[in-house]
C-alpha positions as CSV (number, residue, x, y, z in Angstrom):
1,M,144.0,110.8,119.7
2,V,141.1,108.3,119.6
3,K,139.5,106.5,116.7
4,V,135.8,105.8,116.4
5,I,135.3,102.5,114.5
6,V,131.7,102.1,113.2
7,L,130.6,98.7,111.9
8,L,127.9,99.5,109.3
9,S,125.1,97.3,107.8
10,R,122.9,98.4,105.0
11,R,119.2,98.9,105.4
12,E,117.0,96.0,104.5
13,G,116.0,96.0,100.9
14,M,118.9,98.3,99.8
15,D,121.3,96.8,97.3
16,P,125.1,97.1,97.8
17,E,125.5,99.6,95.0
18,A,122.9,101.9,96.3
19,F,124.4,101.6,99.8
20,A,127.9,102.5,98.5
21,R,126.5,105.4,96.4
22,H,124.5,106.9,99.4
23,A,127.6,106.5,101.6
24,R,129.9,108.2,99.1
25,E,127.6,110.9,97.8
26,T,125.5,111.9,100.8
27,H,126.6,110.5,104.1
28,L,130.4,110.8,104.0
29,P,130.3,114.5,103.1
30,L,128.2,115.0,106.2
31,V,130.7,113.0,108.3
32,A,133.6,115.0,106.8
33,A,132.0,118.2,108.1
34,L,132.0,117.1,111.8
35,P,133.8,119.6,113.9
36,G,137.1,118.2,115.3
37,L,137.3,115.3,112.9
38,R,141.0,114.8,112.1
39,R,140.9,111.9,109.7
40,L,138.2,109.8,108.0
41,V,138.6,106.4,106.3
42,F,135.7,104.4,104.9
43,N,136.3,100.7,104.2
44,H,134.1,98.8,101.9
45,V,133.8,95.1,103.0
46,L,134.6,92.7,100.2
47,P,133.2,89.2,99.8
48,N,135.1,86.4,101.5
49,P,137.3,84.6,98.9
50,D,136.3,81.3,100.4
51,P,133.1,80.2,98.5
52,H,132.0,78.2,101.6
53,A,132.2,81.1,104.0
54,P,129.1,82.9,105.1
55,P,128.6,86.4,103.8
56,P,130.3,89.2,105.7
57,A,128.3,90.4,108.8
58,Y,128.8,94.1,107.8
59,D,128.9,96.1,104.6
60,A,131.4,98.8,105.6
61,V,133.6,99.9,108.4
62,S,134.2,103.6,109.1
63,E,137.2,105.0,111.0
64,D,136.9,108.5,112.3
65,W,139.8,110.1,114.3
66,F,139.3,112.8,117.0
67,D,141.5,114.3,119.7
68,S,139.6,112.8,122.6
69,P,136.3,111.0,123.6
70,E,135.0,114.5,124.6
71,A,135.7,115.8,121.0
72,V,133.6,112.8,119.7
73,A,130.7,113.8,122.0
74,M,131.0,117.4,121.0
75,A,131.1,116.6,117.3
76,F,127.9,114.5,117.4
77,A,126.1,117.0,119.6
78,S,126.8,119.7,117.0
79,P,124.4,120.6,114.1
80,A,126.7,118.7,111.8
81,G,126.6,115.7,114.0
82,Q,122.8,115.8,114.2
83,A,122.8,115.9,110.3
84,V,125.0,112.7,110.3
85,L,122.6,111.0,112.7
86,A,119.5,112.1,110.9
87,D,120.8,110.7,107.6
88,S,121.8,107.3,109.0
89,P,118.4,105.6,108.8
90,N,118.3,106.5,105.0
91,F,120.8,103.7,104.3
92,L,121.8,101.9,107.5
93,D,120.1,99.2,109.6
94,L,120.5,101.0,112.9
95,T,119.8,97.8,114.9
96,R,123.1,96.4,113.6
97,V,125.4,99.5,113.7
98,H,128.1,99.1,116.3
99,W,130.4,101.9,117.6
100,L,133.8,101.3,119.2
101,V,135.9,104.2,120.6
102,V,139.5,103.0,120.6
103,E,143.1,104.1,121.2
104,E,145.5,102.7,118.6
105,E,148.7,101.0,119.5
106,E,150.9,100.5,116.5
107,F,153.5,97.7,116.3
108,P,156.4,97.4,113.9
109,V,156.1,94.5,111.4
110,G,158.5,92.8,109.1
111,T,162.3,92.9,109.2
């Protein structure tokens, strides 16, 4: 199993509420329809509680699970994947979007 982590920045001139609404109502249903997608988590970035810290570099982080890197490629080559890619410029700054394909390694915490 692999996870695709996508760092997302909103399009210039789009306010955070419009970004979140477009993601929730339009884009995420398209992503959810990707063939081979096993799990989808969309993380909304919150402001840093430190008032002196710079604003966050990204507006959201998406986590998309697939069986393999090949399954990711097949998903985005499909008509559903092309719909996801076609919608992206409607709310994302594509020059700042970053994709990471990762394998998770979970460690126990606490006692």
